[in-house]
Z-matrix of the N, CA and C atoms (Angstrom, degrees):
N
C 1 1.460
C 2 1.532 1 109.94
N 3 1.329 2 115.96 1 173.29
C 4 1.462 3 121.08 2 -175.45
C 5 1.518 4 110.74 3 -61.19
N 6 1.345 5 115.24 4 131.16
C 7 1.456 6 118.98 5 179.80
C 8 1.517 7 110.49 6 -72.11
N 9 1.318 8 116.36 7 159.01
C 10 1.458 9 121.27 8 178.99
C 11 1.527 10 110.06 9 -62.47
N 12 1.347 11 119.07 10 123.75
C 13 1.460 12 120.46 11 -179.21
C 14 1.528 13 111.37 12 -62.15
N 15 1.320 14 115.89 13 145.15
C 16 1.452 15 121.17 14 176.19
C 17 1.514 16 108.44 15 -129.14
N 18 1.319 17 116.04 16 152.63
C 19 1.460 18 121.21 17 -179.57
C 20 1.523 19 109.20 18 -92.28
N 21 1.332 20 116.06 19 135.92
C 22 1.456 21 121.29 20 173.74
C 23 1.520 22 109.03 21 -117.74
N 24 1.314 23 116.55 22 145.65
C 25 1.456 24 119.94 23 -176.96
C 26 1.519 25 111.91 24 -67.45
N 27 1.342 26 117.89 25 -37.13
C 28 1.459 27 119.44 26 -178.63
C 29 1.520 28 109.04 27 -158.22
N 30 1.316 29 115.13 28 159.93
C 31 1.452 30 119.88 29 178.23
C 32 1.519 31 110.30 30 -91.23
N 33 1.302 32 115.89 31 158.69
C 34 1.460 33 120.70 32 177.27
C 35 1.515 34 108.43 33 -132.49
N 36 1.321 35 114.91 34 148.90
C 37 1.446 36 119.25 35 171.22
C 38 1.510 37 116.44 36 80.21
N 39 1.336 38 119.79 37 11.17
C 40 1.455 39 119.63 38 176.40
C 41 1.527 40 108.95 39 -69.75
N 42 1.328 41 118.23 40 126.97
C 43 1.467 42 121.30 41 -175.53
C 44 1.521 43 111.57 42 -80.43
N 45 1.315 44 117.63 43 79.46
C 46 1.461 45 121.51 44 -176.90
C 47 1.532 46 112.61 45 -85.30
N 48 1.333 47 118.10 46 -27.79
C 49 1.467 48 120.27 47 -174.21
C 50 1.523 49 113.97 48 -59.18
N 51 1.356 50 119.40 49 -38.69
C 52 1.469 51 118.23 50 -178.80
C 53 1.529 52 113.68 51 -70.22
N 54 1.316 53 118.18 52 -10.26
C 55 1.455 54 121.38 53 -174.47
C 56 1.529 55 111.43 54 -85.45
N 57 1.325 56 115.80 55 153.67
C 58 1.462 57 120.60 56 176.03
C 59 1.528 58 109.72 57 -63.60
N 60 1.331 59 116.20 58 152.42
C 61 1.453 60 121.43 59 -177.18
C 62 1.528 61 113.37 60 -55.07
N 63 1.357 62 119.75 61 -46.38
C 64 1.475 63 119.21 62 179.40
C 65 1.529 64 112.70 63 -60.65
N 66 1.336 65 116.62 64 -36.19
C 67 1.463 66 120.42 65 179.43
C 68 1.524 67 109.91 66 -69.98
N 69 1.341 68 116.73 67 -42.97
C 70 1.473 69 120.03 68 177.82
C 71 1.516 70 110.66 69 -58.72
N 72 1.325 71 116.43 70 -40.61
C 73 1.463 72 119.97 71 -179.13
C 74 1.524 73 111.20 72 -64.60
N 75 1.335 74 116.91 73 -39.07
C 76 1.466 75 119.92 74 177.34
C 77 1.522 76 111.07 75 -61.56
N 78 1.321 77 115.68 76 -43.12
C 79 1.464 78 119.63 77 -178.53
C 80 1.524 79 112.07 78 -70.30
N 81 1.334 80 116.61 79 -45.96
C 82 1.461 81 119.20 80 -177.23
C 83 1.523 82 112.01 81 -66.90
N 84 1.347 83 117.59 82 -28.10
C 85 1.464 84 119.31 83 177.67
C 86 1.522 85 110.93 84 -63.88
N 87 1.337 86 116.59 85 -27.68
C 88 1.464 87 120.83 86 176.01
C 89 1.524 88 110.48 87 -86.31
N 90 1.331 89 116.42 88 -47.61
C 91 1.462 90 120.69 89 -175.02
C 92 1.523 91 112.41 90 -62.23
N 93 1.329 92 116.70 91 -36.71
C 94 1.474 93 120.10 92 -176.45
C 95 1.523 94 113.02 93 -87.63
N 96 1.331 95 117.08 94 -9.97
C 97 1.468 96 120.06 95 -177.74
C 98 1.526 97 111.33 96 -134.03
N 99 1.316 98 116.22 97 32.08
C 100 1.465 99 119.13 98 -175.69
C 101 1.529 100 111.33 99 -69.82
N 102 1.316 101 114.78 100 150.14
C 103 1.459 102 122.00 101 177.37
C 104 1.519 103 111.04 102 -91.81
N 105 1.322 104 115.31 103 -38.65
C 106 1.467 105 121.76 104 -177.39
C 107 1.523 106 108.65 105 -141.20
N 108 1.332 107 116.39 106 143.12
C 109 1.463 108 122.47 107 171.83
C 110 1.516 109 108.56 108 -125.77
N 111 1.325 110 115.48 109 133.55
C 112 1.467 111 119.84 110 176.53
C 113 1.523 112 108.82 111 -131.02
N 114 1.315 113 116.49 112 144.79
C 115 1.454 114 122.49 113 179.51
C 116 1.519 115 109.73 114 -127.55
N 117 1.343 116 115.33 115 134.65
C 118 1.463 117 121.40 116 -178.82
C 119 1.527 118 108.89 117 -129.27
N 120 1.322 119 116.69 118 136.56
C 121 1.462 120 121.06 119 175.60
C 122 1.521 121 109.64 120 -135.99
N 123 1.331 122 114.79 121 143.78
C 124 1.452 123 119.28 122 179.87
C 125 1.520 124 109.49 123 -151.73
N 126 1.316 125 116.91 124 141.89
C 127 1.466 126 122.77 125 171.92
C 128 1.520 127 108.14 126 -109.91
N 129 1.331 128 115.77 127 142.88
C 130 1.464 129 119.19 128 -175.24
C 131 1.520 130 109.85 129 -157.69
N 132 1.327 131 116.03 130 164.23
C 133 1.459 132 122.91 131 178.81
C 134 1.520 133 109.11 132 -102.19
N 135 1.332 134 116.49 133 125.64
C 136 1.457 135 119.81 134 179.64
C 137 1.523 136 110.24 135 -164.76
N 138 1.316 137 114.98 136 161.92
C 139 1.455 138 121.08 137 169.16
C 140 1.528 139 107.49 138 -72.88
N 141 1.331 140 119.26 139 119.17
C 142 1.474 141 120.07 140 -176.45
C 143 1.525 142 113.45 141 -57.44
N 144 1.339 143 117.49 142 -37.06
C 145 1.458 144 120.18 143 -179.35
C 146 1.522 145 111.33 144 -67.99
N 147 1.320 146 116.50 145 -37.04
C 148 1.471 147 120.30 146 177.60
C 149 1.524 148 109.94 147 -66.51
N 150 1.328 149 116.61 148 -44.04
C 151 1.466 150 120.43 149 178.54
C 152 1.532 151 110.73 150 -58.76
N 153 1.329 152 117.40 151 -47.78
C 154 1.463 153 120.81 152 -178.43
C 155 1.527 154 111.41 153 -64.36
N 156 1.326 155 116.78 154 -38.39
C 157 1.459 156 119.90 155 179.35
C 158 1.524 157 110.50 156 -62.77
N 159 1.323 158 116.82 157 -46.50
C 160 1.464 159 120.53 158 179.25
C 161 1.523 160 111.38 159 -65.63
N 162 1.331 161 116.85 160 -36.51
C 163 1.464 162 121.11 161 177.61
C 164 1.525 163 110.66 162 -59.49
N 165 1.322 164 116.30 163 -40.03
C 166 1.461 165 120.89 164 -176.67
C 167 1.530 166 113.38 165 -93.38
N 168 1.323 167 117.18 166 2.14
C 169 1.464 168 122.10 167 175.09
C 170 1.533 169 108.54 168 -130.70
N 171 1.339 170 116.09 169 68.97
C 172 1.473 171 120.61 170 -172.40
C 173 1.521 172 114.32 171 -64.73
N 174 1.335 173 118.44 172 -27.44
C 175 1.469 174 119.21 173 177.23
C 176 1.521 175 109.34 174 -63.52
N 177 1.317 176 116.87 175 -47.69
C 178 1.463 177 121.98 176 177.34
C 179 1.520 178 111.12 177 -60.22
N 180 1.329 179 117.10 178 -45.05
C 181 1.465 180 120.71 179 -179.58
C 182 1.522 181 111.50 180 -61.59
N 183 1.339 182 117.08 181 -39.91
C 184 1.466 183 120.65 182 -179.55
C 185 1.528 184 111.04 183 -68.41
N 186 1.330 185 117.31 184 -40.02
C 187 1.469 186 120.48 185 178.08
C 188 1.525 187 109.81 186 -62.44
N 189 1.318 188 116.99 187 -44.56
C 190 1.464 189 120.66 188 178.75
C 191 1.528 190 111.31 189 -63.86
N 192 1.319 191 117.13 190 -40.73
C 193 1.471 192 120.09 191 178.27
C 194 1.515 193 110.38 192 -59.02
N 195 1.336 194 116.95 193 -39.83
C 196 1.456 195 120.15 194 177.49
C 197 1.513 196 112.18 195 -69.09
N 198 1.330 197 117.10 196 -42.73
C 199 1.464 198 121.44 197 179.96
C 200 1.528 199 111.51 198 -62.11
N 201 1.321 200 116.44 199 -34.28
C 202 1.462 201 121.36 200 -178.09
C 203 1.527 202 112.94 201 -88.18
N 204 1.326 203 117.21 202 -3.84
C 205 1.455 204 120.35 203 -178.75
C 206 1.513 205 113.66 204 73.77
N 207 1.334 206 117.10 205 20.84
C 208 1.465 207 121.37 206 -179.22
C 209 1.511 208 111.15 207 -83.08
N 210 1.322 209 116.93 208 -42.49
C 211 1.466 210 121.81 209 -178.29
C 212 1.519 211 108.60 210 -153.48
N 213 1.340 212 116.02 211 162.56
C 214 1.459 213 120.92 212 -176.29
C 215 1.521 214 112.19 213 -124.21
N 216 1.314 215 117.45 214 27.39
C 217 1.450 216 118.56 215 177.85
C 218 1.533 217 109.62 216 -84.26
N 219 1.323 218 115.66 217 158.67
C 220 1.459 219 121.39 218 -176.44
C 221 1.525 220 109.62 219 -122.92
N 222 1.330 221 115.84 220 132.46
C 223 1.459 222 121.36 221 178.74
C 224 1.518 223 108.90 222 -126.79
N 225 1.318 224 116.84 223 132.04
C 226 1.460 225 122.11 224 173.16
C 227 1.525 226 108.12 225 -130.89
N 228 1.326 227 115.08 226 146.68
C 229 1.467 228 119.84 227 177.30
C 230 1.521 229 108.50 228 -97.47
N 231 1.314 230 116.02 229 124.90
C 232 1.445 231 120.42 230 -177.09
C 233 1.526 232 111.39 231 -90.51
N 234 1.345 233 116.40 232 171.37
C 235 1.457 234 121.53 233 -173.75
C 236 1.522 235 112.25 234 -59.61
N 237 1.326 236 117.38 235 -32.03
C 238 1.466 237 120.74 236 -178.51
C 239 1.527 238 112.94 237 -84.48
N 240 1.341 239 116.29 238 3.66
C 241 1.455 240 120.81 239 178.01
C 242 1.511 241 114.71 240 92.28
N 243 1.339 242 117.29 241 -11.81
C 244 1.461 243 120.25 242 178.04
C 245 1.526 244 110.47 243 -69.94
N 246 1.321 245 115.57 244 153.31
C 247 1.462 246 121.69 245 176.22
C 248 1.516 247 109.15 246 -99.42
N 249 1.325 248 117.18 247 122.97
C 250 1.465 249 121.81 248 174.50
C 251 1.522 250 107.87 249 -93.54
N 252 1.332 251 116.13 250 127.54
C 253 1.464 252 121.04 251 -173.40
C 254 1.522 253 110.39 252 -128.42
N 255 1.343 254 115.92 253 135.18
C 256 1.462 255 123.55 254 171.36
C 257 1.518 256 107.32 255 -130.66
N 258 1.338 257 115.98 256 131.43
C 259 1.465 258 117.59 257 -177.05
C 260 1.522 259 113.30 258 -98.72
N 261 1.357 260 117.45 259 0.53
C 262 1.458 261 119.96 260 178.46
C 263 1.505 262 114.51 261 76.60
N 264 1.346 263 116.85 262 3.56
C 265 1.467 264 121.05 263 -179.28
C 266 1.521 265 111.34 264 -126.40
N 267 1.342 266 115.84 265 21.32
C 268 1.456 267 119.28 266 175.71
C 269 1.508 268 115.72 267 101.10
N 270 1.320 269 117.33 268 -0.69
C 271 1.458 270 120.90 269 178.18
C 272 1.522 271 109.50 270 -108.50
N 273 1.338 272 116.21 271 129.98
C 274 1.464 273 121.25 272 179.61
C 275 1.512 274 109.13 273 -147.34
N 276 1.331 275 116.10 274 153.27
C 277 1.451 276 118.95 275 179.13
C 278 1.505 277 112.00 276 175.71
N 279 1.335 278 114.85 277 -166.31
C 280 1.451 279 122.28 278 179.58
C 281 1.525 280 109.27 279 -124.35
N 282 1.316 281 115.00 280 143.34
C 283 1.460 282 121.10 281 -178.76
C 284 1.519 283 109.00 282 -126.68
N 285 1.325 284 115.06 283 136.49
C 286 1.464 285 121.59 284 178.48
C 287 1.524 286 108.83 285 -121.80
N 288 1.331 287 116.39 286 134.71
C 289 1.462 288 120.67 287 174.09
C 290 1.526 289 107.22 288 -80.21
N 291 1.321 290 116.37 289 113.62
C 292 1.456 291 121.86 290 -175.69
C 293 1.521 292 112.25 291 -89.77
N 294 1.311 293 116.11 292 -36.20
C 295 1.473 294 120.48 293 -173.69
C 296 1.518 295 109.19 294 -147.74
N 297 1.337 296 115.05 295 138.94
C 298 1.460 297 120.14 296 -179.94
C 299 1.515 298 109.53 297 -141.30
N 300 1.326 299 115.42 298 128.93
C 301 1.455 300 121.96 299 171.89
C 302 1.521 301 107.17 300 -153.30
N 303 1.332 302 118.95 301 162.79
C 304 1.469 303 119.51 302 178.65
C 305 1.521 304 111.20 303 -55.00
N 306 1.316 305 115.85 304 121.90
C 307 1.458 306 120.81 305 178.07
C 308 1.508 307 115.37 306 90.31
N 309 1.352 308 118.70 307 -0.23
C 310 1.465 309 119.86 308 -178.16
C 311 1.520 310 111.46 309 -152.74
N 312 1.324 311 115.08 310 141.68
C 313 1.451 312 122.74 311 169.32
C 314 1.533 313 107.15 312 -137.13
N 315 1.341 314 116.05 313 143.32
C 316 1.463 315 121.02 314 173.94
C 317 1.522 316 108.05 315 -125.35
N 318 1.330 317 115.79 316 130.76
C 319 1.456 318 121.92 317 -177.31
C 320 1.528 319 109.50 318 -121.31
N 321 1.338 320 115.10 319 148.95
C 322 1.455 321 121.58 320 170.22
C 323 1.515 322 107.63 321 -116.88
N 324 1.317 323 116.55 322 123.13
C 325 1.466 324 122.05 323 -178.50
C 326 1.521 325 109.84 324 -115.82
N 327 1.325 326 115.86 325 139.26
C 328 1.460 327 122.79 326 175.33
C 329 1.517 328 107.22 327 -130.19
N 330 1.333 329 117.53 328 126.37
C 331 1.454 330 118.18 329 -177.47
C 332 1.505 331 113.30 330 -170.03
N 333 1.321 332 114.50 331 -166.30
C 334 1.458 333 120.38 332 179.44
C 335 1.524 334 109.82 333 -142.78
N 336 1.325 335 114.01 334 158.78
C 337 1.451 336 120.33 335 -179.71
C 338 1.518 337 109.07 336 -143.66
N 339 1.321 338 116.65 337 151.48
C 340 1.463 339 121.42 338 176.63
C 341 1.517 340 108.30 339 -119.47
N 342 1.339 341 116.28 340 79.58
C 343 1.457 342 120.05 341 -178.96
C 344 1.527 343 112.02 342 -73.54
N 345 1.313 344 115.03 343 154.59
C 346 1.460 345 121.14 344 175.76
C 347 1.523 346 109.83 345 -64.74
N 348 1.319 347 117.27 346 134.78
C 349 1.466 348 125.98 347 177.43
C 350 1.530 349 113.87 348 77.12
N 351 1.341 350 118.10 349 -4.33
C 352 1.447 351 120.97 350 -179.97
C 353 1.528 352 109.77 351 -124.56
N 354 1.339 353 117.15 352 154.07
C 355 1.465 354 119.02 353 177.11
C 356 1.521 355 111.17 354 -68.50
N 357 1.339 356 115.63 355 165.10
C 358 1.464 357 119.58 356 175.18
C 359 1.522 358 108.63 357 -54.86
N 360 1.314 359 115.94 358 128.67
C 361 1.453 360 122.37 359 -171.50
C 362 1.514 361 110.44 360 -116.13
N 363 1.333 362 116.97 361 128.54
C 364 1.457 363 120.88 362 173.61
C 365 1.520 364 108.55 363 -109.40
N 366 1.303 365 115.31 364 149.21
C 367 1.454 366 118.05 365 -179.14
C 368 1.507 367 112.28 366 -174.47
N 369 1.319 368 114.29 367 -175.23
C 370 1.451 369 122.32 368 -179.78
C 371 1.520 370 108.84 369 -131.52
N 372 1.305 371 115.19 370 156.93
C 373 1.461 372 119.64 371 179.59
C 374 1.520 373 109.97 372 -144.11
N 375 1.314 374 115.58 373 141.55
C 376 1.456 375 122.18 374 169.10
C 377 1.514 376 106.85 375 -105.44
N 378 1.318 377 116.27 376 124.61
C 379 1.449 378 122.23 377 -179.06
C 380 1.520 379 108.39 378 -113.94
N 381 1.311 380 116.16 379 119.33
C 382 1.463 381 121.60 380 179.10
C 383 1.522 382 108.77 381 -110.30
N 384 1.324 383 116.19 382 114.51
C 385 1.463 384 121.48 383 -179.18
C 386 1.515 385 109.43 384 -110.76
N 387 1.315 386 116.37 385 131.15
C 388 1.457 387 122.10 386 174.25
C 389 1.518 388 108.98 387 -126.77
N 390 1.306 389 115.62 388 150.54
C 391 1.465 390 119.46 389 175.84
C 392 1.523 391 108.95 390 -148.50
N 393 1.317 392 114.99 391 147.06
C 394 1.459 393 121.70 392 -178.94
C 395 1.518 394 109.51 393 -105.22
N 396 1.318 395 115.63 394 126.82
C 397 1.456 396 121.51 395 177.69
C 398 1.517 397 109.94 396 -103.56
N 399 1.342 398 117.59 397 149.00
C 400 1.464 399 119.39 398 175.63
C 401 1.527 400 110.42 399 -69.65
N 402 1.323 401 116.32 400 154.66
C 403 1.466 402 120.66 401 -179.20
C 404 1.525 403 111.60 402 -68.75
N 405 1.334 404 116.32 403 -29.71
C 406 1.466 405 121.63 404 -179.18
C 407 1.518 406 108.74 405 -109.48
N 408 1.336 407 116.65 406 133.43
C 409 1.459 408 120.60 407 178.96
C 410 1.527 409 110.36 408 -61.70
N 411 1.314 410 115.98 409 134.93
C 412 1.460 411 121.83 410 -178.10
C 413 1.518 412 107.74 411 -147.18
N 414 1.343 413 115.70 412 139.71
C 415 1.461 414 119.18 413 -179.68
C 416 1.518 415 112.00 414 -70.67
N 417 1.321 416 117.24 415 -18.18
C 418 1.459 417 121.15 416 176.38
C 419 1.524 418 108.21 417 -147.15
N 420 1.307 419 116.29 418 105.87
C 421 1.460 420 121.27 419 -176.99
C 422 1.515 421 109.43 420 -130.23
N 423 1.339 422 115.44 421 161.81
C 424 1.455 423 119.39 422 175.31
C 425 1.522 424 108.62 423 -84.26
N 426 1.324 425 115.89 424 120.91
C 427 1.456 426 122.37 425 178.41
C 428 1.516 427 108.97 426 -112.41
N 429 1.316 428 115.66 427 159.63
C 430 1.460 429 121.18 428 174.36
C 431 1.522 430 108.90 429 -129.25
N 432 1.313 431 115.92 430 127.75
C 433 1.459 432 122.10 431 178.24
C 434 1.522 433 109.40 432 -114.93
N 435 1.318 434 115.54 433 133.27
C 436 1.455 435 120.78 434 175.69
C 437 1.514 436 110.09 435 -126.47
N 438 1.317 437 116.77 436 137.46
C 439 1.459 438 121.79 437 179.20
C 440 1.524 439 108.74 438 -131.53
N 441 1.331 440 115.67 439 129.85
C 442 1.464 441 121.45 440 171.35
C 443 1.522 442 107.67 441 -114.20
N 444 1.310 443 116.08 442 129.44
C 445 1.459 444 122.24 443 -179.96
C 446 1.519 445 109.23 444 -116.78
N 447 1.324 446 116.08 445 117.36
C 448 1.461 447 123.06 446 176.97
C 449 1.531 448 106.62 447 -106.48
N 450 1.309 449 117.14 448 114.71
C 451 1.461 450 121.40 449 -174.01
C 452 1.525 451 109.83 450 -113.47
N 453 1.326 452 115.76 451 129.53
C 454 1.463 453 121.49 452 176.00
C 455 1.515 454 109.63 453 -117.77
N 456 1.328 455 116.72 454 121.22
C 457 1.461 456 122.10 455 176.71
C 458 1.530 457 108.45 456 -83.98
N 459 1.340 458 116.76 457 131.63
C 460 1.463 459 120.41 458 -174.23
C 461 1.531 460 112.83 459 -69.61
N 462 1.328 461 116.67 460 -47.72
C 463 1.463 462 120.99 461 -175.60
C 464 1.528 463 110.31 462 -80.30
N 465 1.349 464 117.00 463 127.26
C 466 1.465 465 120.29 464 -175.98
C 467 1.518 466 112.22 465 -64.56
N 468 1.336 467 116.76 466 -39.16
C 469 1.469 468 119.25 467 179.97
C 470 1.520 469 110.22 468 -65.64
N 471 1.337 470 115.87 469 -43.47
C 472 1.457 471 119.36 470 178.41
C 473 1.521 472 110.66 471 -64.46
N 474 1.339 473 115.92 472 -38.22
C 475 1.464 474 119.55 473 178.04
C 476 1.526 475 111.03 474 -60.66
N 477 1.342 476 116.10 475 -38.24
C 478 1.463 477 120.30 476 176.82
C 479 1.529 478 110.17 477 -64.39
N 480 1.331 479 116.48 478 -43.51
C 481 1.466 480 119.92 479 177.53
C 482 1.524 481 111.06 480 -60.89
N 483 1.331 482 114.62 481 -41.04
C 484 1.462 483 119.13 482 -179.93
C 485 1.521 484 110.59 483 -59.66
N 486 1.342 485 116.06 484 -41.94
C 487 1.469 486 118.47 485 179.34
C 488 1.526 487 111.08 486 -66.99
N 489 1.329 488 116.66 487 -33.48
C 490 1.461 489 119.79 488 177.18
C 491 1.523 490 111.01 489 -69.14
N 492 1.354 491 115.64 490 -34.77
C 493 1.459 492 121.31 491 178.75
C 494 1.524 493 109.73 492 -105.74
N 495 1.320 494 116.93 493 43.55
C 496 1.456 495 121.43 494 -172.29
C 497 1.538 496 113.68 495 -56.39
N 498 1.337 497 119.64 496 -44.50
C 499 1.466 498 118.15 497 178.36
C 500 1.524 499 112.68 498 -57.45
N 501 1.343 500 116.77 499 -39.01
C 502 1.458 501 120.30 500 178.74
C 503 1.520 502 110.54 501 -66.50
N 504 1.332 503 116.59 502 -41.62
C 505 1.460 504 120.01 503 179.90
C 506 1.525 505 111.04 504 -64.72
N 507 1.324 506 116.42 505 -40.01
C 508 1.467 507 119.78 506 177.19
C 509 1.531 508 110.44 507 -59.78
N 510 1.312 509 116.16 508 -40.78
C 511 1.465 510 120.37 509 179.37
C 512 1.529 511 110.82 510 -63.13
N 513 1.342 512 116.93 511 -39.97
C 514 1.466 513 121.27 512 179.74
C 515 1.523 514 110.18 513 -63.86
N 516 1.345 515 117.08 514 -45.80
C 517 1.462 516 120.95 515 179.70
C 518 1.524 517 110.29 516 -64.77
N 519 1.333 518 116.31 517 -40.26
C 520 1.461 519 119.86 518 179.20
C 521 1.527 520 110.91 519 -60.46
N 522 1.341 521 116.32 520 -40.90
C 523 1.461 522 119.93 521 -179.79
C 524 1.524 523 111.05 522 -70.67
N 525 1.323 524 117.02 523 -44.07
C 526 1.462 525 120.74 524 -174.37
C 527 1.525 526 112.14 525 -73.57
N 528 1.332 527 117.52 526 -37.35
C 529 1.461 528 121.15 527 -174.79
C 530 1.529 529 111.34 528 -104.90
N 531 1.328 530 116.02 529 -55.02
C 532 1.459 531 119.09 530 -176.94
C 533 1.510 532 113.16 531 -58.76
N 534 1.331 533 116.92 532 -44.38
C 535 1.462 534 120.09 533 -178.31
C 536 1.527 535 111.87 534 -66.17
N 537 1.339 536 116.85 535 -35.27
C 538 1.463 537 120.17 536 -179.64
C 539 1.527 538 110.90 537 -63.89
N 540 1.325 539 116.91 538 -46.43
C 541 1.461 540 119.41 539 -179.14
C 542 1.528 541 111.47 540 -75.83
N 543 1.330 542 117.88 541 -26.49
C 544 1.459 543 120.25 542 173.45
C 545 1.523 544 110.26 543 -66.83
N 546 1.328 545 117.41 544 -39.00
C 547 1.460 546 120.41 545 178.47
C 548 1.526 547 110.60 546 -64.28
N 549 1.332 548 117.34 547 -36.42
C 550 1.462 549 120.71 548 175.64
C 551 1.524 550 110.62 549 -58.82
N 552 1.323 551 116.40 550 -44.37
C 553 1.460 552 121.15 551 179.14
C 554 1.529 553 110.60 552 -62.17
N 555 1.320 554 117.31 553 -45.00
C 556 1.469 555 120.74 554 -178.38
C 557 1.520 556 111.51 555 -64.16
N 558 1.336 557 116.65 556 -41.61
C 559 1.464 558 119.80 557 177.92
C 560 1.528 559 109.82 558 -63.83
N 561 1.330 560 117.05 559 -43.14
C 562 1.459 561 121.47 560 179.00
C 563 1.525 562 111.47 561 -60.09
N 564 1.327 563 116.61 562 -43.11
C 565 1.461 564 120.30 563 179.04
C 566 1.523 565 111.08 564 -61.87
N 567 1.322 566 116.81 565 -45.97
C 568 1.464 567 119.82 566 -177.95
C 569 1.520 568 111.68 567 -68.52
N 570 1.343 569 116.97 568 -37.38
C 571 1.463 570 120.03 569 178.24
C 572 1.524 571 111.07 570 -65.60
N 573 1.324 572 117.18 571 -32.02
C 574 1.463 573 121.14 572 178.66
C 575 1.522 574 111.12 573 -74.05
N 576 1.340 575 117.26 574 -34.77
C 577 1.461 576 120.95 575 -179.42
C 578 1.525 577 112.50 576 -78.76
N 579 1.320 578 116.53 577 -38.59
C 580 1.464 579 121.09 578 -173.35
C 581 1.529 580 110.41 579 -136.62
N 582 1.332 581 117.58 580 70.56
C 583 1.466 582 119.90 581 -175.27
C 584 1.519 583 113.55 582 -60.86
N 585 1.323 584 117.76 583 -40.65
C 586 1.466 585 120.11 584 -179.11
C 587 1.524 586 111.16 585 -65.60
N 588 1.321 587 116.54 586 -42.78
C 589 1.460 588 120.28 587 -179.99
C 590 1.519 589 112.01 588 -65.61
N 591 1.324 590 116.56 589 -39.18
C 592 1.463 591 120.61 590 179.40
C 593 1.520 592 110.50 591 -66.69
N 594 1.324 593 116.52 592 -44.54
C 595 1.466 594 119.17 593 -178.35
C 596 1.527 595 110.87 594 -65.02
N 597 1.321 596 116.81 595 -35.42
C 598 1.468 597 119.97 596 179.16
C 599 1.526 598 111.23 597 -61.77
N 600 1.337 599 116.97 598 -30.22
C 601 1.459 600 120.47 599 -178.55
C 602 1.527 601 112.76 600 -76.01
N 603 1.328 602 116.62 601 -24.08
C 604 1.463 603 119.01 602 -171.56
C 605 1.532 604 113.56 603 -113.75
N 606 1.307 605 118.31 604 -11.26
C 607 1.471 606 120.09 605 -170.03
C 608 1.522 607 113.44 606 -64.16
N 609 1.342 608 118.29 607 -23.81
C 610 1.465 609 121.05 608 179.39
C 611 1.522 610 112.88 609 -101.22
N 612 1.328 611 117.19 610 6.78
C 613 1.471 612 120.42 611 -176.08
C 614 1.523 613 110.62 612 -69.18
N 615 1.313 614 116.55 613 120.21
C 616 1.466 615 121.01 614 -178.44
C 617 1.519 616 112.25 615 -72.85
N 618 1.331 617 117.57 616 -20.93
C 619 1.463 618 120.61 617 -177.37
C 620 1.524 619 112.58 618 -73.52
N 621 1.337 620 117.03 619 -19.00
C 622 1.459 621 121.50 620 -173.29
C 623 1.527 622 109.85 621 -98.35
N 624 1.323 623 115.37 622 134.74
C 625 1.457 624 120.98 623 178.07
C 626 1.530 625 110.31 624 -60.09
N 627 1.341 626 116.24 625 136.62
C 628 1.451 627 120.67 626 -176.19
C 629 1.525 628 112.12 627 -62.17
N 630 1.311 629 117.32 628 -36.39
C 631 1.460 630 119.83 629 177.83
C 632 1.526 631 111.65 630 -65.67
N 633 1.322 632 116.47 631 -36.79
C 634 1.464 633 119.91 632 176.84
C 635 1.526 634 110.64 633 -65.60
N 636 1.331 635 116.38 634 -40.28
C 637 1.468 636 120.06 635 178.10
C 638 1.520 637 111.02 636 -62.65
N 639 1.322 638 116.54 637 -42.65
C 640 1.463 639 120.13 638 -179.92
C 641 1.529 640 110.56 639 -65.92
N 642 1.323 641 117.59 640 -40.21
C 643 1.457 642 121.19 641 177.96
C 644 1.529 643 110.49 642 -65.04
N 645 1.329 644 117.18 643 -37.97
C 646 1.456 645 121.69 644 178.24
C 647 1.525 646 110.12 645 -66.12
N 648 1.328 647 116.83 646 -43.89
C 649 1.473 648 120.72 647 178.27
C 650 1.522 649 110.49 648 -60.05
N 651 1.344 650 117.13 649 -43.28
C 652 1.458 651 120.46 650 179.84
C 653 1.527 652 111.17 651 -64.34
N 654 1.330 653 116.63 652 -40.31
C 655 1.455 654 121.15 653 178.89
C 656 1.530 655 110.72 654 -62.04
N 657 1.343 656 115.58 655 -39.75
C 658 1.467 657 120.08 656 -179.99
C 659 1.520 658 112.53 657 -77.13
N 660 1.338 659 117.05 658 -4.45
C 661 1.466 660 123.99 659 177.59
C 662 1.525 661 111.34 660 60.20
N 663 1.351 662 115.28 661 48.22
C 664 1.464 663 120.69 662 179.72
C 665 1.522 664 110.85 663 -104.92
């Protein structure tokens, strides 16, 4: 299961140089002025190809998470390619995939949340996801996923409140970010164990693009 989150002072190794200057500036404005940092790591058994497919098809992964009773967040892909996300607990926003390479994804999220005891909070987050794949392809291998979430609260007064209520803020980030990526892992594990059963749950889903469904079916060799 998901390891206990720990706070790190700063991230290392984010590949910012290949990015365009405007994109780097967006990321560094969060990384250099973050309010909260959370780190999550988990090891799990899954088909690496299934995990990567679900990682890169978040609408499908979210529908499956709902069908399986794992999570109740909603993801839709908008015309401009951004992902609109609602977690059903007061947090909503848009997520953009900034960088993609084997073993790494970097996301920029902009949204708002209405936490208990705090005012409605708007902010941005840089999410750095890494995962280790085995050298040899295997239908069931041990994978490791790591996620670092750098969150910057826009309003200075709210940011001060967040620091005063830091344990509460950590819990909010853990729910909004940690739970989302944990649900991805759980869906991946179940899809690897029972591909036919998983596909049966999603094949009629109107929210999922038909081409994505066909690609998923082919990947599962059904």
